[in-house]
C-alpha positions in Angstrom: -13.0 -29.1 4.0 -15.1 -26.1 4.8 -18.2 -26.5 6.8 -20.7 -23.7 6.4 -22.6 -23.1 9.6 -24.7 -19.9 9.7 -24.0 -17.8 12.8 -26.2 -15.0 14.1 -24.9 -11.5 13.7 -23.9 -9.9 17.0 -24.5 -6.3 17.9 -20.8 -5.7 18.4 -20.0 -6.4 14.8 -21.4 -3.4 12.9 -21.9 -4.1 9.2 -21.6 -7.8 9.5 -23.3 -9.7 6.6 -22.8 -13.3 7.3 -20.5 -15.7 9.1 -19.3 -19.3 8.7 -17.3 -21.9 10.6 -14.2 -23.0 8.7 -11.4 -25.5 9.2 -13.1 -26.8 12.4 -12.0 -24.0 14.7 -12.2 -20.6 13.0 -15.2 -18.4 12.5 -15.1 -16.2 9.4 -17.3 -13.1 9.4 -18.0 -10.9 6.3 -18.3 -7.2 7.0 -19.1 -4.3 4.7 -17.2 -1.1 4.1 -18.1 0.7 7.3 -15.1 1.8 9.5 -13.9 -1.1 11.5 -11.6 -0.2 14.4 -11.4 -3.9 15.5 -9.9 -4.9 12.2 -7.6 -1.9 12.0 -6.3 -2.5 15.5 -5.5 -6.1 14.5 -3.6 -4.9 11.4 -1.4 -2.5 13.4 0.0 -5.3 15.4 0.4 -8.2 13.0 3.5 -9.0 10.8 2.8 -8.2 7.2 0.3 -5.4 7.9 -0.1 -2.5 5.5 -2.4 0.5 5.6 -4.1 -0.4 2.3 -5.8 -3.3 4.1 -7.3 -1.0 6.8 -10.9 0.0 6.8 -9.8 3.6 6.8 -8.1 3.1 3.4 -11.3 1.5 2.2 -13.1 4.7 3.0 -10.5 6.8 1.2 -11.0 4.8 -2.0 -14.8 5.4 -2.1 -13.9 8.7 -3.9 -12.5 6.6 -6.8 -15.6 4.5 -7.1 -14.5 1.6 -4.9 -16.3 -0.2 -2.2 -14.8 -2.5 0.4 -15.8 -5.8 2.0 -13.8 -7.7 4.6 -13.4 -11.3 5.7 -12.3 -11.6 9.3 -11.3 -15.0 10.7 -11.3 -15.4 14.5 -10.4 -18.2 16.9 -12.5 -17.5 20.0 -12.4 -13.7 20.3 -9.0 -13.3 18.7 -8.6 -12.3 15.0 -6.2 -14.7 13.3 -6.5 -13.7 9.6 -8.5 -11.5 7.2 -8.7 -9.8 3.9 -10.1 -6.5 2.7 -11.4 -6.6 -0.9 -11.8 -3.4 -2.9 -14.3 -3.8 -5.7 -16.2 -1.7 -8.2 -18.6 -2.5 -11.1 -17.6 -3.2 -14.6 -21.2 -3.5 -15.7 -24.6 -4.2 -14.1 -23.8 -7.9 -13.8 -20.0 -7.9 -13.1 -17.4 -6.3 -10.9 -13.7 -6.3 -10.5 -12.1 -7.0 -7.1 -8.7 -6.3 -5.7 -7.0 -7.5 -2.5 -4.0 -5.2 -2.0 -1.3 -6.6 0.4 -3.5 -9.3 1.6 -4.8 -11.6 2.9 -3.0 -11.0 6.3 -2.4 -14.0 8.6 -1.4 -13.9 12.2 -0.7 -17.7 12.2 0.9 -20.0 9.7 -1.9 -22.5 9.2 -2.4 -23.9 5.7 -5.9 -25.0 6.6 -6.8 -21.5 7.5 -5.4 -20.1 4.3 -7.3 -22.6 2.2 -10.5 -21.8 4.1 -10.1 -18.1 3.9 -9.5 -18.2 0.1 -12.6 -20.4 -0.2 -14.6 -17.8 1.6 -13.1 -15.2 -0.7 -14.9 -17.0 -3.5 -18.2 -16.8 -1.6 -17.7 -13.1 -1.1 -16.9 -12.6 -4.8 -20.1 -14.3 -5.7 -22.1 -12.2 -3.4 -20.7 -9.0 -4.9 -20.8 -10.3 -8.5 -17.0 -10.1 -8.7 -15.9 -12.0 -11.9 -12.3 -10.8 -11.9 -10.5 -11.0 -8.5 -6.9 -9.8 -8.2 -4.7 -10.6 -5.2 -1.3 -9.1 -4.3 0.0 -10.9 -1.2 1.8 -9.0 1.5 5.5 -8.7 1.7 5.9 -11.6 4.2 3.8 -14.1 2.1 6.7 -15.6 0.1 6.3 -18.8 2.1 2.8 -19.4 0.7 2.6 -17.6 -2.6 3.3 -21.0 -4.3 0.0 -22.3 -3.0 -2.0 -19.8 -5.0 -2.2 -21.8 -8.2 -3.8 -24.7 -6.2 -6.4 -22.2 -5.0 -7.4 -21.2 -8.5 -5.1 -18.1 -9.0 -2.6 -17.6 -11.7 0.1 -15.0 -12.2 -1.5 -11.9 -13.5 -0.5 -9.4 -16.2 -2.4 -6.7 -14.2 0.1 -4.2 -12.8 -1.4 -2.8 -9.6 0.5 -2.5 -6.4 4.3 -1.9 -6.1 6.6 -4.9 -6.6 9.8 -3.3 -5.2 10.7 -0.9 -2.5 13.4 0.3 -0.1 13.0 -0.1 3.6 15.0 1.9 6.2 15.6 0.5 9.6 14.9 3.3 12.1 16.2 1.3 15.1 19.7 2.5 14.0 20.9 5.9 15.3 21.0 8.8 12.9 24.7 8.6 12.3 24.3 4.9 11.3 21.4 5.8 9.0 23.5 8.5 7.4 26.5 6.1 7.0 24.3 3.7 5.0 23.5 6.4 2.4 25.4 6.8 -0.8 28.1 9.4 -0.5 26.3 11.9 -2.8 23.0 11.5 -1.0 24.7 12.0 2.4 26.4 15.1 1.0 23.1 16.5 -0.3 21.3 15.9 3.0 24.0 17.9 4.8 24.1 20.6 2.1 20.3 21.1 2.4 20.6 22.0 6.0 22.9 24.9 5.0 21.1 26.1 2.0 18.1 27.8 3.6 15.6 25.0 3.1 13.3 24.6 6.0 10.9 21.7 6.5 7.7 22.0 8.5 4.7 19.8 9.2 1.5 20.8 7.3 -2.1 21.0 8.1 -5.4 20.6 6.2 -5.0 24.1 4.9 -1.8 23.1 3.1 -3.5 20.4 1.0 -4.3 22.9 -1.8 -0.6 23.8 -2.0 0.3 20.1 -2.0 -2.2 19.4 -4.8 -0.8 22.3 -6.9 2.7 20.8 -6.6 1.3 17.4 -7.5 -0.2 18.8 -10.7 3.1 20.4 -11.6 5.0 17.2 -10.9 2.6 15.1 -12.9 2.9 17.4 -15.9 6.7 17.4 -15.7 7.0 13.6 -15.2 3.9 12.7 -17.3 1.9 10.5 -15.0 -1.8 10.5 -14.1 -3.1 11.7 -10.8 -6.1 11.1 -8.6 -8.7 13.8 -8.2 -8.5 16.3 -5.4 -11.2 14.5 -3.4 -9.0 11.5 -2.9 -6.4 13.5 -1.0 -9.1 15.4 0.9 -10.6 12.0 2.0 -7.1 10.7 2.8 -6.8 13.6 5.3 -10.3 13.2 6.5 -10.0 9.5 7.4 -6.3 9.1 8.3 -5.2 12.3 9.9 -7.5 12.4 12.9 -6.0 9.1 14.2 -2.4 10.3 13.5 -2.0 8.0 10.4 -1.3 10.8 7.9 1.4 13.5 8.0 2.2 16.2 5.5 5.7 17.7 5.3 6.5 20.8 3.3 10.0 22.0 2.3 10.2 25.8 2.0 12.8 28.3 0.7 12.2 31.8 1.9 8.6 31.1 2.6 7.8 29.4 -0.7 6.9 25.7 -0.7 9.0 23.9 -3.2 8.4 20.3 -2.3 6.1 18.3 -0.1 5.5 14.7 1.0 2.4 12.8 2.3 3.4 10.0 4.7 1.2 7.3 6.1 2.1 6.1 9.6 0.5 2.7 10.3 1.7 0.0 12.7 5.4 0.1 13.0 6.0 1.7 9.6 5.9 5.2 8.0 5.3 5.0 4.3 6.4 7.8 1.9 3.1 7.9 0.0 3.8 10.5 -2.5 6.4 13.2 -2.8 6.0 16.2 -5.1 8.3 19.0 -6.3 7.9 22.3 -8.1 11.2 21.9 -9.8 12.6 25.0 -8.1 15.6 25.4 -5.9 17.3 22.2 -7.0 20.7 23.5 -5.8 19.4 23.7 -2.3 18.4 20.0 -2.3 14.8 20.4 -1.0 13.9 16.8 -1.7 16.8 15.4 0.3 15.8 17.8 3.1 12.2 16.6 3.0 13.2 12.9 3.1 15.7 13.4 5.9 13.0 15.3 7.9 10.6 12.4 7.4 13.2 9.9 8.6 14.0 11.9 11.7 10.3 12.5 12.5 9.4 8.8 12.1 12.4 7.7 14.2 11.6 10.2 17.0 8.0 9.0 17.1 9.0 5.4 17.7 8.4 3.9 14.3 10.7 0.9 13.4 10.7 1.3 9.6 10.4 4.0 6.9 9.2 2.6 3.6 10.2 4.7 0.6 7.4 3.0 -1.3 8.2 2.1 -4.8 11.2 1.7 -7.0 11.4 0.2 -10.5 11.6 -3.6 -10.0 14.5 -3.6 -12.6 16.4 -1.4 -10.2 15.7 -3.7 -7.3 16.8 -6.7 -9.3 20.1 -4.9 -10.3 20.9 -4.0 -6.7 20.1 -7.4 -5.4 22.2 -9.0 -8.1 25.1 -6.7 -7.6 24.8 -5.0 -11.0 24.6 -1.4 -12.1 21.2 0.1 -12.8 20.0 0.0 -16.4 21.0 3.2 -18.3 17.4 4.6 -18.3 17.3 4.4 -14.5 20.5 6.3 -13.9 18.6 9.6 -13.4 15.4 8.4 -11.9 13.3 8.4 -8.7 14.6 4.9 -8.1 18.2 6.1 -8.0 17.1 8.9 -5.6 15.5 6.5 -3.2 18.2 3.9 -3.4 20.6 6.7 -2.4 19.2 6.6 1.2 20.5 3.1 1.8 18.4 0.6 3.7 17.2 -2.8 2.4 16.0 -3.3 -1.2 13.0 -5.6 -1.4 11.3 -7.4 -4.2 7.7 -7.9 -3.3 5.1 -10.5 -4.5 3.4 -9.8 -7.8 -0.3 -10.0 -8.6 -2.4 -13.1 -9.1 -5.9 -13.3 -10.6 -8.9 -15.6 -10.5 -11.5 -15.4 -13.2 -14.7 -16.9 -11.7 -16.5 -16.8 -15.1 -14.2 -19.1 -17.0 -15.5 -18.2 -20.5 -14.2 -14.7 -19.7 -10.7 -16.0 -19.1 -9.6 -15.7 -22.7 -11.2 -12.2 -23.0 -9.3 -10.9 -20.0 -6.1 -12.5 -21.1 -6.5 -10.8 -24.6 -7.2 -7.4 -23.0 -4.2 -7.7 -20.7 -1.9 -8.9 -23.5 -2.7 -5.9 -25.7 -2.7 -3.4 -22.8 0.5 -4.6 -21.3 -0.7 -3.4 -17.9 -4.0 -3.0 -16.2 -4.3 -0.4 -13.5 -7.2 -0.3 -11.1 -6.1 3.0 -9.6 -6.9 1.9 -6.0 
């Protein structure tokens, strides 16, 4: 049972909208999309954290038309749980909301989970969110089964990634190399002899990165975000050391590049791009190996290659060969670096306007996938 007790906003909580007492011992505060260092600091130290739940990431997504609101549960002065909701309007009267890799809990308390999801409903009402999609964090497998009881059902919406490869950087470099497939290990070593050089980029290199992104998107036929998205990524993440740009060059020409987000104990390969040139020199292997070495030397525990086809992950975990259409793919490239293959929780949705349930199900059934682009 959730008891709603209004609490006065305190000067120390900028952007706070309202607060309630839940589950007898927790206070839940709702905050708007202003930068929130207290929440971000909590995230960097809790299991299951991810940069997409940070207030900084909320700022990045403003360029795409999203706004952010957060629920933060505290016990005394200690944050114990929370969720950042990204939302944007569908019309004057309705909005869609998305909780990527959340909610995040520091304690395994079923009463707190129920209370926080109840408060999510209140937040959805305040922001006219009729369609709320949640993708739980990687460590939520123990409570995902509770979501149907909380009003959520498995969603046809395809938003966040559902499979990835995680490298353990506590190993020494020789051990990391030994876990790679023989061909990948050979290519990494070949790249060091081929004249490919990798350097760390600065803000002035974003134009070069974006040009490579456009080239890559045309070759591989995928949509890309506008340039402002990457400019804001640099603006909000780089000053605190959360964003790195690595560029692989051959004779002074940039041929591939990677944006990496460093948050908590993990560096995430956010997006790698390639001109298509100098394939014999293996610039992409050189780029990834440099990112591995950089992350390890800077004390990070994991490197997340962020995103492989879930069919590839299922094949690896089942001890089967990859499907034929994935034999020459980015998934095979990433799997070549070894590490742990993970299947992640999928998406769940809650339609607060039940007459709209059939409408959304019909749209998703015909579309096959629904992308919010956050």
